[in-house]
N, CA, C and O atoms as a Tripos MOL2 file, in Angstrom:
@<TRIPOS>MOLECULE
protein
  292   291    73     0     0
PROTEIN
NO_CHARGES

@<TRIPOS>ATOM
      1 N          -1.9510  -40.9830   11.9150 N.3       1 MET1
      2 CA         -3.2550  -40.6040   11.4320 C.3       1 MET1
      3 C          -3.1220  -39.3180   10.6240 C.2       1 MET1
      4 O          -2.5120  -38.3570   11.0920 O.2       1 MET1
      5 N          -3.6760  -39.2860    9.4350 N.am      2 LEU2
      6 CA         -3.6400  -38.1080    8.5860 C.3       2 LEU2
      7 C          -4.8710  -37.2660    8.8310 C.2       2 LEU2
      8 O          -5.9750  -37.7880    8.9800 O.2       2 LEU2
      9 N          -4.6760  -35.9630    8.8710 N.am      3 SER3
     10 CA         -5.8140  -35.0730    9.0470 C.3       3 SER3
     11 C          -6.1110  -34.3770    7.7330 C.2       3 SER3
     12 O          -5.2130  -34.1490    6.9220 O.2       3 SER3
     13 N          -7.3590  -34.0460    7.5300 N.am      4 THR4
     14 CA         -7.7670  -33.3270    6.3360 C.3       4 THR4
     15 C          -7.4960  -31.8500    6.5530 C.2       4 THR4
     16 O          -7.8660  -31.2920    7.5860 O.2       4 THR4
     17 N          -6.8530  -31.2180    5.5880 N.am      5 VAL5
     18 CA         -6.5270  -29.8040    5.7020 C.3       5 VAL5
     19 C          -7.5630  -29.0030    4.9370 C.2       5 VAL5
     20 O          -7.7480  -29.1980    3.7360 O.2       5 VAL5
     21 N          -8.2360  -28.1060    5.6320 N.am      6 ASN6
     22 CA         -9.2110  -27.2220    5.0170 C.3       6 ASN6
     23 C          -8.4470  -26.1160    4.3030 C.2       6 ASN6
     24 O          -7.6150  -25.4490    4.9160 O.2       6 ASN6
     25 N          -8.7170  -25.9130    3.0200 N.am      7 SER7
     26 CA         -7.9810  -24.9070    2.2520 C.3       7 SER7
     27 C          -8.2410  -23.4940    2.7560 C.2       7 SER7
     28 O          -7.4720  -22.5820    2.4500 O.2       7 SER7
     29 N          -9.3130  -23.2940    3.5250 N.am      8 GLU8
     30 CA         -9.6060  -21.9800    4.0750 C.3       8 GLU8
     31 C          -8.9390  -21.7670    5.4290 C.2       8 GLU8
     32 O          -9.0140  -20.6710    5.9850 O.2       8 GLU8
     33 N          -8.2920  -22.7880    5.9640 N.am      9 ASP9
     34 CA         -7.6250  -22.7020    7.2610 C.3       9 ASP9
     35 C          -6.1650  -22.3190    7.0470 C.2       9 ASP9
     36 O          -5.3680  -23.1570    6.6250 O.2       9 ASP9
     37 N          -5.7940  -21.0550    7.3330 N.am     10 PRO10
     38 CA         -4.4170  -20.6250    7.0740 C.3      10 PRO10
     39 C          -3.3750  -21.4140    7.8670 C.2      10 PRO10
     40 O          -2.2940  -21.6900    7.3460 O.2      10 PRO10
     41 N          -3.6740  -21.7800    9.1050 N.am     11 LEU11
     42 CA         -2.6970  -22.5340    9.8950 C.3      11 LEU11
     43 C          -2.5380  -23.9460    9.3520 C.2      11 LEU11
     44 O          -1.4320  -24.4860    9.3520 O.2      11 LEU11
     45 N          -3.6190  -24.5460    8.8920 N.am     12 GLY12
     46 CA         -3.5330  -25.8680    8.2790 C.3      12 GLY12
     47 C          -2.7190  -25.8300    7.0010 C.2      12 GLY12
     48 O          -1.9420  -26.7410    6.7140 O.2      12 GLY12
     49 N          -2.9080  -24.7640    6.2370 N.am     13 ARG13
     50 CA         -2.1400  -24.5960    5.0020 C.3      13 ARG13
     51 C          -0.6640  -24.4110    5.3290 C.2      13 ARG13
     52 O           0.1970  -24.9870    4.6640 O.2      13 ARG13
     53 N          -0.3690  -23.6140    6.3470 N.am     14 LEU14
     54 CA          1.0160  -23.3930    6.7610 C.3      14 LEU14
     55 C           1.6540  -24.7060    7.2040 C.2      14 LEU14
     56 O           2.8080  -24.9820    6.8750 O.2      14 LEU14
     57 N           0.9050  -25.5110    7.9480 N.am     15 GLU15
     58 CA          1.4250  -26.7960    8.4040 C.3      15 GLU15
     59 C           1.7450  -27.7040    7.2200 C.2      15 GLU15
     60 O           2.7800  -28.3700    7.2150 O.2      15 GLU15
     61 N           0.8750  -27.7360    6.2280 N.am     16 SER16
     62 CA          1.1350  -28.5910    5.0670 C.3      16 SER16
     63 C           2.3320  -28.0840    4.2670 C.2      16 SER16
     64 O           3.0990  -28.8800    3.7270 O.2      16 SER16
     65 N           2.4950  -26.7590    4.1880 N.am     17 LEU17
     66 CA          3.6570  -26.2080    3.4980 C.3      17 LEU17
     67 C           4.9490  -26.5360    4.2440 C.2      17 LEU17
     68 O           5.9750  -26.8100    3.6210 O.2      17 LEU17
     69 N           4.9000  -26.5080    5.5690 N.am     18 LEU18
     70 CA          6.0820  -26.8700    6.3530 C.3      18 LEU18
     71 C           6.4340  -28.3420    6.1570 C.2      18 LEU18
     72 O           7.6100  -28.6970    6.0840 O.2      18 LEU18
     73 N           5.4240  -29.1890    6.0720 N.am     19 ARG19
     74 CA          5.6850  -30.6130    5.8000 C.3      19 ARG19
     75 C           6.3760  -30.7800    4.4560 C.2      19 ARG19
     76 O           7.3070  -31.5750    4.3230 O.2      19 ARG19
     77 N           5.9150  -30.0230    3.4540 N.am     20 ALA20
     78 CA          6.5330  -30.0870    2.1270 C.3      20 ALA20
     79 C           7.9840  -29.6200    2.1970 C.2      20 ALA20
     80 O           8.8530  -30.1840    1.5320 O.2      20 ALA20
     81 N           8.2450  -28.5980    2.9970 N.am     21 LEU21
     82 CA          9.6110  -28.0960    3.1720 C.3      21 LEU21
     83 C          10.5080  -29.1820    3.7490 C.2      21 LEU21
     84 O          11.6320  -29.3750    3.2840 O.2      21 LEU21
     85 N          10.0240  -29.8790    4.7430 N.am     22 VAL22
     86 CA         10.8040  -30.9390    5.3800 C.3      22 VAL22
     87 C          11.1450  -32.0280    4.3730 C.2      22 VAL22
     88 O          12.2410  -32.5880    4.3990 O.2      22 VAL22
     89 N          10.2100  -32.3220    3.4930 N.am     23 GLU23
     90 CA         10.4240  -33.3880    2.5230 C.3      23 GLU23
     91 C          11.3960  -33.0030    1.4130 C.2      23 GLU23
     92 O          12.0730  -33.8760    0.8700 O.2      23 GLU23
     93 N          11.4840  -31.7230    1.0590 N.am     24 ARG24
     94 CA         12.2880  -31.3530   -0.1090 C.3      24 ARG24
     95 C          13.5320  -30.5390    0.1860 C.2      24 ARG24
     96 O          14.3990  -30.4310   -0.6810 O.2      24 ARG24
     97 N          13.6560  -29.9720    1.3520 N.am     25 GLU25
     98 CA         14.7740  -29.0880    1.6640 C.3      25 GLU25
     99 C          15.5930  -29.6370    2.8240 C.2      25 GLU25
    100 O          15.1170  -30.4400    3.6280 O.2      25 GLU25
    101 N          16.8180  -29.1860    2.8840 N.am     26 THR26
    102 CA         17.6270  -29.4460    4.0560 C.3      26 THR26
    103 C          17.0770  -28.5730    5.1720 C.2      26 THR26
    104 O          16.8680  -27.3740    4.9870 O.2      26 THR26
    105 N          16.8510  -29.1610    6.2990 N.am     27 ILE27
    106 CA         16.2760  -28.4200    7.4130 C.3      27 ILE27
    107 C          17.3690  -27.6030    8.0890 C.2      27 ILE27
    108 O          18.4480  -28.1100    8.3980 O.2      27 ILE27
    109 N          17.0690  -26.3400    8.3070 N.am     28 LYS28
    110 CA         17.9960  -25.4460    8.9870 C.3      28 LYS28
    111 C          17.4440  -25.1490   10.3750 C.2      28 LYS28
    112 O          16.2390  -25.2440   10.6060 O.2      28 LYS28
    113 N          18.3290  -24.7900   11.2900 N.am     29 ASP29
    114 CA         17.8810  -24.4070   12.6290 C.3      29 ASP29
    115 C          17.1350  -23.0860   12.6000 C.2      29 ASP29
    116 O          16.1900  -22.8880   13.3640 O.2      29 ASP29
    117 N          17.5590  -22.1660   11.7120 N.am     30 TRP30
    118 CA         16.9750  -20.8340   11.6540 C.3      30 TRP30
    119 C          16.7540  -20.4330   10.2080 C.2      30 TRP30
    120 O          17.5650  -20.7520    9.3390 O.2      30 TRP30
    121 N          15.6660  -19.7400    9.9500 N.am     31 TYR31
    122 CA         15.3850  -19.1770    8.6330 C.3      31 TYR31
    123 C          15.1760  -17.6780    8.7870 C.2      31 TYR31
    124 O          14.5940  -17.2260    9.7730 O.2      31 TYR31
    125 N          15.6440  -16.9160    7.8230 N.am     32 SER32
    126 CA         15.3420  -15.4850    7.8270 C.3      32 SER32
    127 C          13.8840  -15.3230    7.4030 C.2      32 SER32
    128 O          13.2820  -16.2460    6.8540 O.2      32 SER32
    129 N          13.3300  -14.1570    7.6570 N.am     33 THR33
    130 CA         11.9510  -13.9160    7.2350 C.3      33 THR33
    131 C          11.8420  -13.9950    5.7140 C.2      33 THR33
    132 O          10.8230  -14.4390    5.1850 O.2      33 THR33
    133 N          12.8790  -13.5680    5.0210 N.am     34 GLU34
    134 CA         12.8810  -13.6370    3.5580 C.3      34 GLU34
    135 C          12.8790  -15.0890    3.0780 C.2      34 GLU34
    136 O          12.0950  -15.4520    2.2010 O.2      34 GLU34
    137 N          13.7620  -15.9250    3.6540 N.am     35 GLU35
    138 CA         13.8340  -17.3330    3.2610 C.3      35 GLU35
    139 C          12.5200  -18.0510    3.5350 C.2      35 GLU35
    140 O          12.0110  -18.7770    2.6810 O.2      35 GLU35
    141 N          11.9770  -17.8450    4.7260 N.am     36 PHE36
    142 CA         10.7420  -18.5280    5.1020 C.3      36 PHE36
    143 C           9.5870  -18.0890    4.2070 C.2      36 PHE36
    144 O           8.7720  -18.9110    3.7890 O.2      36 PHE36
    145 N           9.5210  -16.7930    3.9150 N.am     37 GLY37
    146 CA          8.4820  -16.2930    3.0190 C.3      37 GLY37
    147 C           8.5720  -16.9150    1.6400 C.2      37 GLY37
    148 O           7.5550  -17.2650    1.0420 O.2      37 GLY37
    149 N           9.7880  -17.0510    1.1370 N.am     38 ARG38
    150 CA          9.9900  -17.6590   -0.1820 C.3      38 ARG38
    151 C           9.5260  -19.1150   -0.1800 C.2      38 ARG38
    152 O           8.8960  -19.5710   -1.1350 O.2      38 ARG38
    153 N           9.8370  -19.8370    0.8880 N.am     39 VAL39
    154 CA          9.4770  -21.2520    0.9810 C.3      39 VAL39
    155 C           7.9600  -21.4440    1.0150 C.2      39 VAL39
    156 O           7.4330  -22.3520    0.3730 O.2      39 VAL39
    157 N           7.2610  -20.5880    1.7650 N.am     40 ILE40
    158 CA          5.8100  -20.7680    1.9020 C.3      40 ILE40
    159 C           5.0050  -19.9390    0.9090 C.2      40 ILE40
    160 O           3.7740  -19.9810    0.9150 O.2      40 ILE40
    161 N           5.7030  -19.1810    0.0500 N.am     41 GLY41
    162 CA          5.0080  -18.4180   -0.9800 C.3      41 GLY41
    163 C           4.3180  -17.1690   -0.4690 C.2      41 GLY41
    164 O           3.2880  -16.7600   -1.0040 O.2      41 GLY41
    165 N           4.8830  -16.5600    0.5690 N.am     42 LYS42
    166 CA          4.3310  -15.3280    1.1370 C.3      42 LYS42
    167 C           5.3980  -14.2420    1.1210 C.2      42 LYS42
    168 O           6.5940  -14.5280    1.0680 O.2      42 LYS42
    169 N           4.9500  -12.9980    1.1670 N.am     43 ALA43
    170 CA          5.8750  -11.8680    1.2020 C.3      43 ALA43
    171 C           6.5930  -11.8240    2.5470 C.2      43 ALA43
    172 O           6.0580  -12.2590    3.5670 O.2      43 ALA43
    173 N           7.8090  -11.2940    2.5310 N.am     44 GLU44
    174 CA          8.5660  -11.1570    3.7690 C.3      44 GLU44
    175 C           7.7840  -10.3270    4.7900 C.2      44 GLU44
    176 O           7.8100  -10.6290    5.9830 O.2      44 GLU44
    177 N           7.0920   -9.2910    4.3300 N.am     45 PHE45
    178 CA          6.2880   -8.4590    5.2270 C.3      45 PHE45
    179 C           5.2470   -9.2940    5.9670 C.2      45 PHE45
    180 O           5.0410   -9.1140    7.1680 O.2      45 PHE45
    181 N           4.5920  -10.2070    5.2520 N.am     46 THR46
    182 CA          3.5710  -11.0600    5.8570 C.3      46 THR46
    183 C           4.1780  -11.9360    6.9450 C.2      46 THR46
    184 O           3.5920  -12.0970    8.0160 O.2      46 THR46
    185 N           5.3440  -12.4980    6.6730 N.am     47 VAL47
    186 CA          6.0280  -13.3280    7.6680 C.3      47 VAL47
    187 C           6.3790  -12.4840    8.8920 C.2      47 VAL47
    188 O           6.1890  -12.9240   10.0260 O.2      47 VAL47
    189 N           6.8890  -11.2720    8.6650 N.am     48 ARG48
    190 CA          7.2220  -10.3820    9.7810 C.3      48 ARG48
    191 C           5.9880  -10.0580   10.6230 C.2      48 ARG48
    192 O           6.0620  -10.0280   11.8510 O.2      48 ARG48
    193 N           4.8690   -9.8180    9.9710 N.am     49 GLU49
    194 CA          3.6310   -9.5140   10.6990 C.3      49 GLU49
    195 C           3.1810  -10.7130   11.5320 C.2      49 GLU49
    196 O           2.7520  -10.5460   12.6740 O.2      49 GLU49
    197 N           3.2760  -11.9120   10.9740 N.am     50 HIS50
    198 CA          2.9180  -13.1140   11.7420 C.3      50 HIS50
    199 C           3.8300  -13.2570   12.9600 C.2      50 HIS50
    200 O           3.3750  -13.6570   14.0320 O.2      50 HIS50
    201 N           5.1030  -12.9330   12.8010 N.am     51 CYS51
    202 CA          6.0390  -12.9790   13.9340 C.3      51 CYS51
    203 C           5.6530  -11.9330   14.9760 C.2      51 CYS51
    204 O           5.5910  -12.2270   16.1700 O.2      51 CYS51
    205 N           5.3960  -10.7190   14.5160 N.am     52 ARG52
    206 CA          5.0600   -9.6160   15.4200 C.3      52 ARG52
    207 C           3.7970   -9.9100   16.2170 C.2      52 ARG52
    208 O           3.7040   -9.5600   17.3940 O.2      52 ARG52
    209 N           2.8270  -10.5510   15.5780 N.am     53 LEU53
    210 CA          1.5520  -10.8500   16.2250 C.3      53 LEU53
    211 C           1.5850  -12.1530   17.0250 C.2      53 LEU53
    212 O           0.5780  -12.5420   17.6180 O.2      53 LEU53
    213 N           2.7440  -12.8310   17.0440 N.am     54 GLY54
    214 CA          2.8840  -14.0570   17.8220 C.3      54 GLY54
    215 C           2.3150  -15.2900   17.1500 C.2      54 GLY54
    216 O           2.1540  -16.3250   17.7970 O.2      54 GLY54
    217 N           2.0100  -15.2010   15.8730 N.am     55 ARG55
    218 CA          1.4720  -16.3570   15.1420 C.3      55 ARG55
    219 C           2.5620  -17.3420   14.7570 C.2      55 ARG55
    220 O           2.2860  -18.5180   14.5190 O.2      55 ARG55
    221 N           3.8010  -16.8640   14.6940 N.am     56 LEU56
    222 CA          4.9620  -17.7100   14.4280 C.3      56 LEU56
    223 C           5.9380  -17.5480   15.5780 C.2      56 LEU56
    224 O           6.1010  -16.4540   16.1170 O.2      56 LEU56
    225 N           6.5800  -18.6330   15.9480 N.am     57 ASN57
    226 CA          7.5990  -18.5820   16.9860 C.3      57 ASN57
    227 C           8.8730  -18.0470   16.3460 C.2      57 ASN57
    228 O           9.4800  -18.7150   15.5090 O.2      57 ASN57
    229 N           9.2750  -16.8500   16.7380 N.am     58 ALA58
    230 CA         10.4270  -16.2140   16.1060 C.3      58 ALA58
    231 C          11.2880  -15.5200   17.1480 C.2      58 ALA58
    232 O          10.8210  -15.1460   18.2240 O.2      58 ALA58
    233 N          12.5420  -15.3620   16.8020 N.am     59 ARG59
    234 CA         13.4840  -14.6170   17.6420 C.3      59 ARG59
    235 C          14.2310  -13.6400   16.7640 C.2      59 ARG59
    236 O          14.5800  -13.9440   15.6240 O.2      59 ARG59
    237 N          14.4680  -12.4740   17.3060 N.am     60 LYS60
    238 CA         15.1880  -11.4490   16.5690 C.3      60 LYS60
    239 C          16.6880  -11.6650   16.7170 C.2      60 LYS60
    240 O          17.1780  -11.9910   17.7980 O.2      60 LYS60
    241 N          17.4060  -11.4790   15.6170 N.am     61 ARG61
    242 CA         18.8630  -11.5940   15.6610 C.3      61 ARG61
    243 C          19.4360  -10.4900   16.5220 C.2      61 ARG61
    244 O          18.8370   -9.4230   16.6530 O.2      61 ARG61
    245 N          20.5750  -10.7380   17.1010 N.am     62 GLN62
    246 CA         21.2130   -9.7700   17.9850 C.3      62 GLN62
    247 C          22.0800   -8.7710   17.2280 C.2      62 GLN62
    248 O          22.7580   -7.9570   17.8540 O.2      62 GLN62
    249 N          22.0730   -8.8130   15.9120 N.am     63 SER63
    250 CA         22.8680   -7.8740   15.1280 C.3      63 SER63
    251 C          21.9580   -7.1230   14.1680 C.2      63 SER63
    252 O          20.8260   -7.5340   13.9160 O.2      63 SER63
    253 N          22.4580   -6.0380   13.6470 N.am     64 GLY64
    254 CA         21.6940   -5.2820   12.6630 C.3      64 GLY64
    255 C          20.7360   -4.3000   13.3110 C.2      64 GLY64
    256 O          20.8260   -4.0190   14.5060 O.2      64 GLY64
    257 N          19.8270   -3.7860   12.5140 N.am     65 MET65
    258 CA         18.8620   -2.7940   12.9750 C.3      65 MET65
    259 C          18.0270   -3.3600   14.1160 C.2      65 MET65
    260 O          17.5310   -4.4840   14.0370 O.2      65 MET65
    261 N          17.8780   -2.5870   15.1560 N.am     66 GLY66
    262 CA         17.0420   -3.0020   16.2680 C.3      66 GLY66
    263 C          17.6810   -4.0420   17.1610 C.2      66 GLY66
    264 O          17.0320   -4.5690   18.0640 O.2      66 GLY66
    265 N          18.9460   -4.3430   16.9200 N.am     67 GLY67
    266 CA         19.6340   -5.3420   17.7300 C.3      67 GLY67
    267 C          19.8170   -4.8680   19.1580 C.2      67 GLY67
    268 O          19.7410   -3.6720   19.4400 O.2      67 GLY67
    269 N          20.0530   -5.7840   20.0320 N.am     68 SER68
    270 CA         20.2230   -5.4640   21.4430 C.3      68 SER68
    271 C          21.5470   -4.7600   21.6760 C.2      68 SER68
    272 O          22.5700   -5.1350   21.1040 O.2      68 SER68
    273 N          21.5210   -3.7390   22.5180 N.am     69 SER69
    274 CA         22.7580   -3.0480   22.8700 C.3      69 SER69
    275 C          23.4780   -3.7640   23.9960 C.2      69 SER69
    276 O          24.6260   -3.4580   24.3160 O.2      69 SER69
    277 N          22.7770   -4.7330   24.5970 N.am     70 GLY70
    278 CA         23.3620   -5.4590   25.7100 C.3      70 GLY70
    279 C          23.0450   -4.8180   27.0450 C.2      70 GLY70
    280 O          23.3100   -5.4100   28.0920 O.2      70 GLY70
    281 N          22.4810   -3.6140   27.0280 N.am     71 LEU71
    282 CA         22.1530   -2.9210   28.2680 C.3      71 LEU71
    283 C          20.8130   -3.4100   28.7860 C.2      71 LEU71
    284 O          19.8150   -3.4000   28.0650 O.2      71 LEU71
    285 N          20.7980   -3.8330   30.0250 N.am     72 GLY72
    286 CA         19.5580   -4.2590   30.6460 C.3      72 GLY72
    287 C          19.0350   -5.5880   30.1550 C.2      72 GLY72
    288 O          17.9050   -5.9590   30.4750 O.2      72 GLY72
    289 N          19.8210   -6.3110   29.3910 N.am     73 ASP73
    290 CA         19.3640   -7.6150   28.8880 C.3      73 ASP73
    291 C          19.6990   -8.7210   29.8490 C.2      73 ASP73
    292 O          19.3880   -9.8830   29.5850 O.2      73 ASP73
@<TRIPOS>BOND
     1     1     2 1
     2     2     3 1
     3     3     4 2
     4     3     5 am
     5     5     6 1
     6     6     7 1
     7     7     8 2
     8     7     9 am
     9     9    10 1
    10    10    11 1
    11    11    12 2
    12    11    13 am
    13    13    14 1
    14    14    15 1
    15    15    16 2
    16    15    17 am
    17    17    18 1
    18    18    19 1
    19    19    20 2
    20    19    21 am
    21    21    22 1
    22    22    23 1
    23    23    24 2
    24    23    25 am
    25    25    26 1
    26    26    27 1
    27    27    28 2
    28    27    29 am
    29    29    30 1
    30    30    31 1
    31    31    32 2
    32    31    33 am
    33    33    34 1
    34    34    35 1
    35    35    36 2
    36    35    37 am
    37    37    38 1
    38    38    39 1
    39    39    40 2
    40    39    41 am
    41    41    42 1
    42    42    43 1
    43    43    44 2
    44    43    45 am
    45    45    46 1
    46    46    47 1
    47    47    48 2
    48    47    49 am
    49    49    50 1
    50    50    51 1
    51    51    52 2
    52    51    53 am
    53    53    54 1
    54    54    55 1
    55    55    56 2
    56    55    57 am
    57    57    58 1
    58    58    59 1
    59    59    60 2
    60    59    61 am
    61    61    62 1
    62    62    63 1
    63    63    64 2
    64    63    65 am
    65    65    66 1
    66    66    67 1
    67    67    68 2
    68    67    69 am
    69    69    70 1
    70    70    71 1
    71    71    72 2
    72    71    73 am
    73    73    74 1
    74    74    75 1
    75    75    76 2
    76    75    77 am
    77    77    78 1
    78    78    79 1
    79    79    80 2
    80    79    81 am
    81    81    82 1
    82    82    83 1
    83    83    84 2
    84    83    85 am
    85    85    86 1
    86    86    87 1
    87    87    88 2
    88    87    89 am
    89    89    90 1
    90    90    91 1
    91    91    92 2
    92    91    93 am
    93    93    94 1
    94    94    95 1
    95    95    96 2
    96    95    97 am
    97    97    98 1
    98    98    99 1
    99    99   100 2
   100    99   101 am
   101   101   102 1
   102   102   103 1
   103   103   104 2
   104   103   105 am
   105   105   106 1
   106   106   107 1
   107   107   108 2
   108   107   109 am
   109   109   110 1
   110   110   111 1
   111   111   112 2
   112   111   113 am
   113   113   114 1
   114   114   115 1
   115   115   116 2
   116   115   117 am
   117   117   118 1
   118   118   119 1
   119   119   120 2
   120   119   121 am
   121   121   122 1
   122   122   123 1
   123   123   124 2
   124   123   125 am
   125   125   126 1
   126   126   127 1
   127   127   128 2
   128   127   129 am
   129   129   130 1
   130   130   131 1
   131   131   132 2
   132   131   133 am
   133   133   134 1
   134   134   135 1
   135   135   136 2
   136   135   137 am
   137   137   138 1
   138   138   139 1
   139   139   140 2
   140   139   141 am
   141   141   142 1
   142   142   143 1
   143   143   144 2
   144   143   145 am
   145   145   146 1
   146   146   147 1
   147   147   148 2
   148   147   149 am
   149   149   150 1
   150   150   151 1
   151   151   152 2
   152   151   153 am
   153   153   154 1
   154   154   155 1
   155   155   156 2
   156   155   157 am
   157   157   158 1
   158   158   159 1
   159   159   160 2
   160   159   161 am
   161   161   162 1
   162   162   163 1
   163   163   164 2
   164   163   165 am
   165   165   166 1
   166   166   167 1
   167   167   168 2
   168   167   169 am
   169   169   170 1
   170   170   171 1
   171   171   172 2
   172   171   173 am
   173   173   174 1
   174   174   175 1
   175   175   176 2
   176   175   177 am
   177   177   178 1
   178   178   179 1
   179   179   180 2
   180   179   181 am
   181   181   182 1
   182   182   183 1
   183   183   184 2
   184   183   185 am
   185   185   186 1
   186   186   187 1
   187   187   188 2
   188   187   189 am
   189   189   190 1
   190   190   191 1
   191   191   192 2
   192   191   193 am
   193   193   194 1
   194   194   195 1
   195   195   196 2
   196   195   197 am
   197   197   198 1
   198   198   199 1
   199   199   200 2
   200   199   201 am
   201   201   202 1
   202   202   203 1
   203   203   204 2
   204   203   205 am
   205   205   206 1
   206   206   207 1
   207   207   208 2
   208   207   209 am
   209   209   210 1
   210   210   211 1
   211   211   212 2
   212   211   213 am
   213   213   214 1
   214   214   215 1
   215   215   216 2
   216   215   217 am
   217   217   218 1
   218   218   219 1
   219   219   220 2
   220   219   221 am
   221   221   222 1
   222   222   223 1
   223   223   224 2
   224   223   225 am
   225   225   226 1
   226   226   227 1
   227   227   228 2
   228   227   229 am
   229   229   230 1
   230   230   231 1
   231   231   232 2
   232   231   233 am
   233   233   234 1
   234   234   235 1
   235   235   236 2
   236   235   237 am
   237   237   238 1
   238   238   239 1
   239   239   240 2
   240   239   241 am
   241   241   242 1
   242   242   243 1
   243   243   244 2
   244   243   245 am
   245   245   246 1
   246   246   247 1
   247   247   248 2
   248   247   249 am
   249   249   250 1
   250   250   251 1
   251   251   252 2
   252   251   253 am
   253   253   254 1
   254   254   255 1
   255   255   256 2
   256   255   257 am
   257   257   258 1
   258   258   259 1
   259   259   260 2
   260   259   261 am
   261   261   262 1
   262   262   263 1
   263   263   264 2
   264   263   265 am
   265   265   266 1
   266   266   267 1
   267   267   268 2
   268   267   269 am
   269   269   270 1
   270   270   271 1
   271   271   272 2
   272   271   273 am
   273   273   274 1
   274   274   275 1
   275   275   276 2
   276   275   277 am
   277   277   278 1
   278   278   279 1
   279   279   280 2
   280   279   281 am
   281   281   282 1
   282   282   283 1
   283   283   284 2
   284   283   285 am
   285   285   286 1
   286   286   287 1
   287   287   288 2
   288   287   289 am
   289   289   290 1
   290   290   291 1
   291   291   292 2
@<TRIPOS>SUBSTRUCTURE
     1 MET1         2 RESIDUE 1 A MET
     2 LEU2         6 RESIDUE 1 A LEU
     3 SER3        10 RESIDUE 1 A SER
     4 THR4        14 RESIDUE 1 A THR
     5 VAL5        18 RESIDUE 1 A VAL
     6 ASN6        22 RESIDUE 1 A ASN
     7 SER7        26 RESIDUE 1 A SER
     8 GLU8        30 RESIDUE 1 A GLU
     9 ASP9        34 RESIDUE 1 A ASP
    10 PRO10       38 RESIDUE 1 A PRO
    11 LEU11       42 RESIDUE 1 A LEU
    12 GLY12       46 RESIDUE 1 A GLY
    13 ARG13       50 RESIDUE 1 A ARG
    14 LEU14       54 RESIDUE 1 A LEU
    15 GLU15       58 RESIDUE 1 A GLU
    16 SER16       62 RESIDUE 1 A SER
    17 LEU17       66 RESIDUE 1 A LEU
    18 LEU18       70 RESIDUE 1 A LEU
    19 ARG19       74 RESIDUE 1 A ARG
    20 ALA20       78 RESIDUE 1 A ALA
    21 LEU21       82 RESIDUE 1 A LEU
    22 VAL22       86 RESIDUE 1 A VAL
    23 GLU23       90 RESIDUE 1 A GLU
    24 ARG24       94 RESIDUE 1 A ARG
    25 GLU25       98 RESIDUE 1 A GLU
    26 THR26      102 RESIDUE 1 A THR
    27 ILE27      106 RESIDUE 1 A ILE
    28 LYS28      110 RESIDUE 1 A LYS
    29 ASP29      114 RESIDUE 1 A ASP
    30 TRP30      118 RESIDUE 1 A TRP
    31 TYR31      122 RESIDUE 1 A TYR
    32 SER32      126 RESIDUE 1 A SER
    33 THR33      130 RESIDUE 1 A THR
    34 GLU34      134 RESIDUE 1 A GLU
    35 GLU35      138 RESIDUE 1 A GLU
    36 PHE36      142 RESIDUE 1 A PHE
    37 GLY37      146 RESIDUE 1 A GLY
    38 ARG38      150 RESIDUE 1 A ARG
    39 VAL39      154 RESIDUE 1 A VAL
    40 ILE40      158 RESIDUE 1 A ILE
    41 GLY41      162 RESIDUE 1 A GLY
    42 LYS42      166 RESIDUE 1 A LYS
    43 ALA43      170 RESIDUE 1 A ALA
    44 GLU44      174 RESIDUE 1 A GLU
    45 PHE45      178 RESIDUE 1 A PHE
    46 THR46      182 RESIDUE 1 A THR
    47 VAL47      186 RESIDUE 1 A VAL
    48 ARG48      190 RESIDUE 1 A ARG
    49 GLU49      194 RESIDUE 1 A GLU
    50 HIS50      198 RESIDUE 1 A HIS
    51 CYS51      202 RESIDUE 1 A CYS
    52 ARG52      206 RESIDUE 1 A ARG
    53 LEU53      210 RESIDUE 1 A LEU
    54 GLY54      214 RESIDUE 1 A GLY
    55 ARG55      218 RESIDUE 1 A ARG
    56 LEU56      222 RESIDUE 1 A LEU
    57 ASN57      226 RESIDUE 1 A ASN
    58 ALA58      230 RESIDUE 1 A ALA
    59 ARG59      234 RESIDUE 1 A ARG
    60 LYS60      238 RESIDUE 1 A LYS
    61 ARG61      242 RESIDUE 1 A ARG
    62 GLN62      246 RESIDUE 1 A GLN
    63 SER63      250 RESIDUE 1 A SER
    64 GLY64      254 RESIDUE 1 A GLY
    65 MET65      258 RESIDUE 1 A MET
    66 GLY66      262 RESIDUE 1 A GLY
    67 GLY67      266 RESIDUE 1 A GLY
    68 SER68      270 RESIDUE 1 A SER
    69 SER69      274 RESIDUE 1 A SER
    70 GLY70      278 RESIDUE 1 A GLY
    71 LEU71      282 RESIDUE 1 A LEU
    72 GLY72      286 RESIDUE 1 A GLY
    73 ASP73      290 RESIDUE 1 A ASP
């Protein structure tokens, strides 16, 4: 069953963009915030904010800035 996507519904728009990604790109297990932003036409900052606010299911890499030191993990 197909659902109608309201252009004012950001989550519906995101879902339709993800469907387009599946149809045209090789699916990867993980995308960087930069890659995902490029695919959906949003700034990397916007993607990071959605992750921070829990709007996107995301995990932080264990390397680089802010990476886990391994203590207490």
